[in-house]
C-alpha positions in Angstrom: 0.0 0.0 0.0 1.2 3.4 -0.8 -0.7 6.6 -0.6 0.9 9.8 -2.0 0.4 12.8 0.3 2.4 15.3 -1.6 1.8 16.6 -5.1 3.8 15.4 -8.1 5.5 18.7 -8.9 8.9 17.5 -7.7 8.4 13.8 -8.6 8.6 12.1 -11.9 7.0 8.9 -13.1 9.1 6.5 -15.1 7.8 3.4 -17.0 10.5 0.7 -16.8 10.6 -2.9 -17.9 10.2 -5.4 -15.0 11.9 -8.7 -14.7 8.8 -10.9 -15.1 8.8 -11.8 -11.4 8.0 -8.4 -10.1 4.6 -8.4 -11.8 3.4 -11.3 -9.6 5.4 -10.7 -6.4 5.1 -7.0 -5.6 2.4 -4.6 -4.4 1.9 -0.8 -4.8 4.7 0.8 -2.8 7.2 -2.0 -3.1 10.7 -0.7 -3.5 12.5 -1.8 -6.7 15.9 -1.2 -8.3 17.7 -2.1 -11.5 19.2 -5.5 -12.1 22.1 -6.2 -14.5 19.8 -6.3 -17.5 18.3 -2.8 -16.6 15.0 -4.3 -15.5 13.2 -3.5 -12.3 13.4 -6.1 -9.5 12.4 -6.0 -5.8 15.2 -4.7 -3.6 16.9 -7.4 -1.6 20.0 -5.4 -0.4 20.9 -1.9 0.6 21.3 -0.2 -2.7 21.9 3.5 -3.6 19.1 3.7 -6.1 15.6 2.4 -5.4 12.2 3.6 -6.2 8.6 2.8 -5.0 6.2 1.2 -7.5 3.3 3.5 -8.4 1.1 0.8 -10.2 -2.1 -0.1 -8.5 -2.1 -3.5 -6.7 -4.4 -6.2 -8.0 -7.6 -6.8 -6.0 -6.7 -8.4 -2.7 -3.0 -8.0 -3.4 -2.4 -6.3 -0.1 -3.4 -9.6 1.6 -2.0 -12.9 0.7 -2.2 -12.5 -3.1 0.5 -10.4 -4.8 0.7 -8.7 -8.1 -0.6 -5.7 -10.0 -3.5 -4.8 -12.2 -3.5 -6.7 -15.5 -1.8 -3.9 -17.5 1.6 -4.7 -15.8 1.6 -8.3 -16.8 0.4 -7.4 -20.3 3.0 -4.8 -21.0 5.9 -6.0 -18.7 6.4 -2.4 -17.5 6.0 -0.9 -14.1 5.7 2.8 -13.2 8.0 4.0 -10.5 8.3 7.4 -8.8 11.6 9.2 -8.8 12.5 12.6 -7.3 10.9 14.1 -4.2 7.6 13.0 -2.7 5.9 12.3 0.6 3.8 9.2 1.1 2.3 6.7 3.5 3.3 3.1 3.1 3.1 -0.3 4.8 6.1 -1.5 2.8 8.7 -1.3 5.6 10.7 -3.9 7.6 9.1 -4.1 11.0 12.2 -5.6 12.7 13.2 -2.1 13.8 10.3 0.3 14.3 11.0 3.6 12.4 10.9 6.8 14.5 10.5 10.3 13.2 13.8 11.5 11.8 15.3 8.0 11.1 16.8 7.7 7.7 15.5 4.7 5.7 17.3 2.4 3.2 16.3 -0.6 1.2 16.0 -3.7 3.4 18.3 -6.6 2.9 16.1 -8.8 5.0 12.6 -8.2 3.7 12.5 -7.7 -0.1 10.9 -4.6 -1.5 10.7 -2.7 1.7 12.4 0.1 3.6 14.2 -0.3 6.9 15.9 2.0 9.4 19.4 2.9 8.4 21.7 1.5 11.0 24.9 2.7 9.3 24.3 6.4 8.5 27.1 7.7 6.3 28.0 4.3 5.1 24.7 3.5 3.3 22.9 5.9 1.0 19.5 6.9 2.6 16.5 6.8 0.3 14.0 8.6 2.6 13.4 10.0 6.1 10.6 8.8 8.4 8.3 11.7 9.1 5.6 9.8 11.0 6.1 6.7 13.2 3.9 3.6 12.5 0.2 4.2 12.8 -3.0 2.7 11.5 -4.5 4.0 8.3 -7.7 3.0 6.6 -7.2 2.8 2.9 -9.8 1.4 0.4 -11.7 -0.2 3.3 -8.7 -2.0 4.8 -6.6 -1.0 7.9 -2.9 -0.9 7.4 0.0 -0.1 9.8 2.0 2.5 7.9 4.8 5.0 8.2 5.0 8.3 6.5 8.2 9.1 4.6 9.8 11.8 2.5 12.3 10.9 -0.1 15.7 12.5 0.0 
């Protein structure tokens, strides 16, 4: 789940080919990066460049089913947000609860999510936590989310 709370003036949408696995394994707000073939894959390590997926999740995808609306599978392309934006997301690693002001990086433990940066200066931060975990109702479902702002 990802809910944009800033406008898109300083953000840019990019349509990029996905690896064929992402289309059935991610949800809106999953964090992705390039693989060696210049295709989007779910992050699985702390990388300097990663982006949230802006495509809408398939019905029930936020539960046990994963994937996106049929257009992603049909075209093999995902839309990601680059640049500056603020959003709510449940795509974060809950091993360390983010607090306001924590920098966030791609998680090496939970693919496609953000995690608190435990090595500031050694790892490129992607975002800053601007609101600690809280419950948000989105499209009729409750999610535990953080608010973040990209750097």
